[in-house]
N, C-alpha and C positions, 0 to 999 in steps of 0.2 A: 595402428593400434588395434588390438582385438576389440570386439564389440562388448562393452560392459553389460549391456542389456541382455544379450544372448548368453553371456557367461552367468549372470545372476539367474536367469530363467532356467538354465540347464542344471543349476544347483538346487533350485526350489523344489521341495518335495523330498529331497534326500534325507532331511532331518525331521520329517513329519510335518512340514510347514502347511500342508494342505488339509490337515485333519482338523476336526472340530475341537478336539482337546487342545491342540496347539493354539488355535485362535482364541479359545476361551482364556488361556493363560496370558497370551500376548495382549488381549483386550483388557484384562485386569491390570496388567502392568501400565497400560496407557491411562486407565482410570486412576490408578494410584499416583501417577505422575501429573494428575489434573489436566490431562490432554482432552478436555471436553469443550465443545462449543455449545453452550447451553446444556441440554441434557443428552447430547449425542457425541460419540467419539469423533474426533476431528480427522482420523485417518483410517479408512476401511480398506487400505491397500497393503500389499505385501512386498513392495519393492520401493527403493528411493529413486529420486532423479539423479542422474550422473552428469556432472559438469566437468569438461576437460579444461585445460589451461587456456586453450585458444578461445573457447566460448566465454570463459570468465573475462579474458582480456577484452573481447569485443564488447561485452556488457559494460565493463568498467570505463572504457574509453568514451562510449556514447553517454552513459548515464551521468557521469561526473560533469560533462559539459552542460547537459540540460539542467542539472541542479545548480550549477554556478550561474547560468543564465537566469534561472528563476529568482535567485537572491538579488541579482542586479536589477531585474525587472521590478521587484518589490520596491527597491530604493528609488528607482526612476518614477514609479507610479505614485509614490508619496509626494513627488514634486511636480507631477504632470497630470492635471485633471483629465485631459483627453485620454491619456493612457489608462488611468484608473477607471474611467468610464467604460472602457472596452471590456471590463471583466463582469459587468452586470451586477455589482454589489448592491444590496438593498441599503436603505438609509441606516438601518440598525447595524448592518455589517460595516458600513463606512465609519460609523461612530466607533466601532470596535477597533478597526485598523488604524484609526486616527490616534489612538492612545500610544504614546511613546513607551515601549517596553523597557527601555534602559540599556538595551544592547542590540546589536545589528543583526545577528544571525537568526533569521525567522524560523527556519525548519531545522531544528536540531536533529529530528528524524523525519525521513520522507521515504517514498517508495514509488518506483515506476513500474506499472504493469506492462510486461513485455512478452513478446513472442520471438524466441530465438530459434531460427532455422539455419541450415547449412549456408544458405546464400542470402539471408536477410535477417535483420533484427529490427522490429517495429514496436513502438510503444502505443498502447491504447489510451492511457491517461496517467496523470501524475497525482499521487496522493501525497500532498505536502503537509497534511495535518495529522501528526502523531499516529502513524499506521500501526495497526495491531499485528500480532502473529509471530514476531521474531522470538519471543520467549517460548511459545508453543513449538516453533520450528527447531530451536536448539535442543529443547527437552525431548522432542520426538526423535531427533537424531541420536541422542544418548540412549533411548530405548532400543532403536535399531542396532546400535553398536553392540548391545548385549546379546543380540540374537546369534545363535551358532552359525547360521548361514553367512553372517558377516565375516567370521573367521575363515570360512572356506573361500569366500569371495576374495579376501585379502591375500590369499595365496597367489592370486592372479593379478590383482590391482592394488596399488596403494589407494586408500580411500579415507579422506579426512572430512569431518563435518565442519560447518561454518559456525564459529563461536561468536555470537553477537551480543549476548547480554552484558559481558564485561565492557565491550566496546561502546555499547549504548550508555552505560554508566559513565564511562570516560567522557563521552560527548555531552551528557547532561552536566557534568561537573565543569567542563570547558565553557559551556554557556553560562553557568553560574559565575565562573571567574570573570568572563567578559562583562557580565552584569555588574560586577563589583563585589561579589561575595568573597569572604575571606575565611569562613569556617573551614578548618582542615577536613572535617567529615560532615558536610551539610546534611541536616535531616531532610529527607525527601518525603513528600506525600504524593502517592498516585491517586488521582481523583477522577471519578466518573460516577454516574448514577447507579446506585445499587440495583442489581437485577439485570444489568447488561450481560449478554452471553459471554463476554470476554473476561468476566470477573476472575475466573480461575487463572487466567494468565497474569493478572495483577498479583495474585498470590505467589506464582512462580517467580516473578520479577522481584517482589518485595523480599522473598526469602534469599534470592541470590545477591541483591544489593546489600542487604544486611550482613550476609556472610562475608562480603568484601569489605566490611568495616564502615559502611554507610547506612545508618539507621533509616529504615523506610517503612512508612505506614500506608495503609489504604483507607480512603475515606470517600464517602459521598460528598459532593459539594455542599450539601445542606448541613454536614457535620463541621464545616470550617467556621472558625470564629475569629474576631479581632479583639485582642486583649492587650491593652497598654502599648498600642502601636506595633504589635506583632501578630502574624498569622499563626493561629493556634488550632490544633486538632487533638482531641482526646487529652487536653491539658498540656500538650507538648508544643513548644514553638517550632515552626517549620521554616526552613531556609529556602527550599527549592520545591516547586510544584511541577511534577511530571503530569501534564494536563492530557488526559485521555477524553474528557468531555469535549465535544466539538463546539466550535463557534456557533453552529446552528442551535445547539442546546442552550448556550448562553443567551442567545437572542430570544429563543422560544420560552425560556424559563428564567426571566430576569430576577424574580424574587428568590428562587432557589440558588442562583449563582451570584447574588449581589456581593457576598463577601469575597469570593474569588476575584471578581472584576475589580472591586475596590482595592484589594491587595495588589493586584497587577498595576492599576492606575497609580497608586500611591507608592509603589515599589517597596512594599513590605516583604516581598519574597520574589525570587526569580521564578518566572513561569516559562516553561518550554513545552511545546512550541509556542512562540508568540502568536498573538492574534493576527499578525500580518501574514502569517503563512496562508491565511484564507485566500489571498490574492491569487497565487498560482495553483491553489487547490481547486479553484473553479475550473471546470473543464474548458472554459473559454481561453485558458492559458495556451492551449494548442492552437487556437485561432490566432492569438497574438503572434505565436511563433511562425505560422505559415501564411498569414494574410499579407498580400502585397502592400497593404497600407502601413505595415510596420517594418517593412524590409530594411529600412535604413538603420534600424536599431541594432543590427547584428553584423558581426565581422564575417569575412569570407569563410573562415574556418568554422564559425558557428553555423552559417548557412549550409555548409557541407554536411554537418552533423544533422541539422534539422531536415534537410532534403532526404537524407538516407534513412532516418529513423522515426520521424514524426509524420503521421498521416495528414494529408490535406484536411483542414478543419475550418469551418466558418460558423460564426454566430448566425442563427437563423433570423433572417430579416428580408424585407422587400428591398432589394438593392442589386446592383450589378457588381460582379467581381470576376476574377480569373479562376477557372477550374485548374485541376492539377496539371493539365496539359498546356496551360498558359492562354487558353481561349477566353475571351470576354463572354460572360453568360449572365442571363437573368437568374439570380440565385434560386428564387422560389420555383421557377419553371424547371431549372436544372434538377433540383431536389425531387420534384414530382416525376420527372421523366427518367431518372437514373436510380431508382430505388434498389435495383439489384446490386449496386456497387456502393451503397451508402447506409449509414446508421444514424438515427436520430437519438439524442440523449439530452435529458435535463442537465443544465450546467452545474447543478448543486444537489446531487443525490448520490447514494452509494448502494452497494449490494446489488447492482444491476436494475434497481427500481426505475421504471419508465423507459428503459433502453429498448428501442425498436430496431431490429435488424431487418433492413429492407428486403434482403434475399430470402427471409423466412416469413414475409408479410405479404398479404394480397394487396391489390391496388386500392381497394376501398379503405382498408384499415390504415394503409400508409397515408392516404390523402387525409383521413380523419386526424391522424397524429400531426401531420404537417399543418393543417389548419389550426389545431390547438397550439402548436408551437409559434405560428405567426401571430396568433391573437394574444399570446401571453406577454407579460411585461418584457420590455427590451432586455436582451441578454440572458433570457431564461433557458434557451435551448441552443444546442449546437448540432451541426451536421458534420459527419466525418466520413472519409473514404474508407471502404473496407480494406483490411490488412490481411496478409497471409498469416494463418494460425498454425500452431504446431500440434500434431497429434501423435500419440505413442500408445502402445498397448501396456496396460498395467493389470496385474492380477488383483482382483477385487473380491472381497469376502461378502457374501450375501447370507442372510440368516433366515431361519424358519422356512424351509430346512437349510442347514449349512451347506454351502457350496462355494467354490472359488472359480470365478470365470475371468477369462482374459478379455478385458474391456478396452476398446479403442477410446482414448480420453483426450480431450482438449487440454493442453498443457500451458498454463500461464506461469512463466518463471519470472517473478517480480523482484528486482534487486532492492534491498534496503540500503539507504544512503544516510549515513550519520555524519552530519556536518560536512557534507560534500564528498564523502568517500564511500564507495561501495563496500559493504561488510558481509554480505550474505544474501540469501534468496528465500523468498516465500514461494513455494511451488504449489499451485492450486490446480486441481483436476476437475473436469466436468464432462459429462456426456453431451451437454447442450452447447450452444454457441456462447454462453456466458460462463466465466470461470470466477466464482467467488464463493467463499464459505457461507456468507450470509444467505445466499439464495439456494443453498443445498449442495454445493460442491464439497470436495474434500481436499486434504492436503497431504503431501509427503515431504520428508526431509530431503535436502540436497546434499550430495557429497562430491567433493573435488576428487577426481580420479585420474590416475596415471598408470599405464600398464607397467608391470614389473619386468625388468630385463630377463 
């Protein structure tokens, strides 16, 4: 197949794409489409990511196994105290996951952060708790589809965006039906705290869901009320809560989230994702997958997927274990001596906060982080083996003065999984070793491509 990147780059500039006037118009289209993360544009780049059928099939085969395993591990952990203890949940988190949500599927929506290369596919972590970005991604793809360069590109390649918002709506309604809901068009509320940088995405989703015939509101958890046995927002009864406020928020702000938690506990509305998604959302999930102590939990086929795609991971502790080569080692000493191949992460943070890449850290700083991890409450930190990352050149727009530079970017192509099925990708780019929008990265849309005959 011809190289879609080379084809796109050979076309870039023929329609004025490198000029400041072009960028100003394109940037305004993105603003008009609410493609903002806080006060900045989510995409400062001038080409999409291209995914061929083979790459998509590789992602789908691996991701759907991991998502299925995660759901089973949740069910097993609710019956097995030793397994539940391996995730390092706090007492408050344990109280949350102990509440029966009324249906089994914990992660209506999830996402695996992945690095897809020609000869490897590795996952960095599993976001099992209402991941953001798919509304932005689909909307961004629609903006790119309107660009004249896309018409020229499609003379050489068939290029199709991933349409995820309708699929997510179907997944939410499927969870609502599992919960026992019967309303033909359940009223949805998307809830998170006002002022979060992804609020504009909620507006995109609410507009789309409502246009599909499912009335959808957006509300801060503090706006929710209980009236005559119903969950109510702005005077309207709600059937289904699309929960974007994290379990961490519920734990940290019990007064502000009391109504939401009570509605969940009393089954006054279906809530997706359930609080039990917190179990595999912990980064210690990968330790459960790869630690020899849990090997008997997985089938031979599952072990094959785990070995091929999940990096060696352990909860940081003073213990002996096997390294990725199968050798018995003292874990703390191994971490101290092998920093060039390891990363330390808090088990319960996001946006790259607290992540320490050993190969970018000097010995003193690494030892300081390791000591803090060993002194923290059990289960608070993981150590993970370095994985191969993907890098590609992307044309990036810089302002003041305007210029377009071809930047070598780290590419995190993260599949969205809605009720166990891969439905599209969040593609985040970064010049550093961490790829996330929260810490300053950007995103581009992904297009499924095939060369025209």
